[in-house]
C-alpha positions, -999 to +999 in steps of 0.1 A: +401-381+648+422-405+628+450-425+644+478-406+626+466-372+637+460-384+673+495-399+676+512-369+659+494-344+683+503-365+714+539-370+703+544-333+698+527-325+731+552-348+748+581-332+729+591-366+714+608-368+680+598-397+658+631-413+667+625-410+704+590-424+703+601-452+679+627-462+705+601-462+733+577-485+714+603-505+695+595-498+659+613-478+632+608-441+629+597-447+593+569-470+605+557-442+629+559-417+601+538-438+578+511-442+605+511-405+613+507-397+576+477-421+573+495-446+551+468-473+548+494-500+539+507-498+575+478-508+598+492-509+634+489-541+653+470-542+686+503-547+704+518-516+688+487-495+695+489-506+732+525-496+734+518-462+717+489-455+741+511-462+771+541-442+758+519-412+749+497-414+780+466-420+759+437-442+768+433-474+748+396-464+745+408-434+725+436-450+705+420-482+693+388-466+678+410-439+661+427-468+644+394-484+635+397-512+661+381-522+693+404-525+724+414-561+730+395-564+762+363-553+745+369-577+716+375-606+740+343-597+759+322-595+728+335-629+716+331-647+749+299-633+762+268-651+749+244-627+732+267-597+734+269-590+697+232-594+693+226-569+721+250-544+705+232-548+672+198-542+688+211-510+705+225-499+672+192-504+654+174-484+681+199-456+679+197-453+641 
């Protein structure tokens, strides 16, 4: 599921208007609308994705991949753990 669809569905499930959710995550309603409508020129920051996940009771493990990103804790682990990326690549090759 793409990030826009995920956010729109969760926002409606909570009964939030664009304006209400925008106020909760401190961005404009037009920014949220562009994200929900898959406007590729508005790629949400990691900080905004985290705020959206929290406001909509979504797991970061669901939100970040839907936006084409890794959660910040996973990224940090991959970048600071020796051999982690190589191990992931090996598993990917075996799975292919």
